[in-house]
C-alpha positions, 0 to 999 in steps of 0.5 A: 500500500502506498503512503498517503503522501506518495499518493498525493505526489503521484496525483499532483505530478500526473503519476510521474516522479518529480524530476531529480536533480542532476548528479554533481558532475553534470551540474558542474558541466552545465555551470561551465557551459553557462560561463562559456556561453556568457564569455563567448557572447561578451566576445561578440559571438552569436550562440546558435544553440546549446546542447545541440543533438545531432542524430541519436548519440551525438551532441554539441555543447554549443554551435556558434558564429564567431563574429566573422563568417565561421560556424564554430562547433564548441566543446566545453570542458570544465574542471575544478582544478588542473591537478590531473591535467588541463580540461581540454586534454579530455577531448581525446581521439574518440571525442574528436571522432564523435564531434567530427561525425556530428559536424558532418551530420549537422552540415548536411542539414544546412541549405548551404553546407559549404561553410567555413567551420571549425572546432573550438574548445573552451576550458573552464576551471573553477567550481559552482559558486565561483564568481570568476572561473578561469576561462581559456579559449582554444580556437581551431583545436582539432581538424575534422577526422579524416574518415569523414567527407564533407557534404557537397 
């Protein structure tokens, strides 16, 4: 038998469990993405989308325009410290491969797929609640993986 408060919660939430708070590491990542997006906007960038899903398994932290003519796929890496290396070092071969796959899929959806594009990494070092994290921008952090062909 359900506890009366559980019954009330189920009734008020339409039978659904209330959304749980994301785990701490995901909250830290979202915090870092928020700071990175704010920083890029201050630099004159136009954020076209955040957490952009492409296909079933690929996602960009951000897709943006850099103030020039480049379309930029942005990967944000957040760490509390650099004790175990720079945040950007987490953008390993597998991650670069999946971001390349996602970029080609994204470009195929555009009316004019032949655009200047690049992959940038934004490193955010700090913790939630820190008002001034260290933010480093690594433009053109890596090329498109060789196994992918650009749409024509």
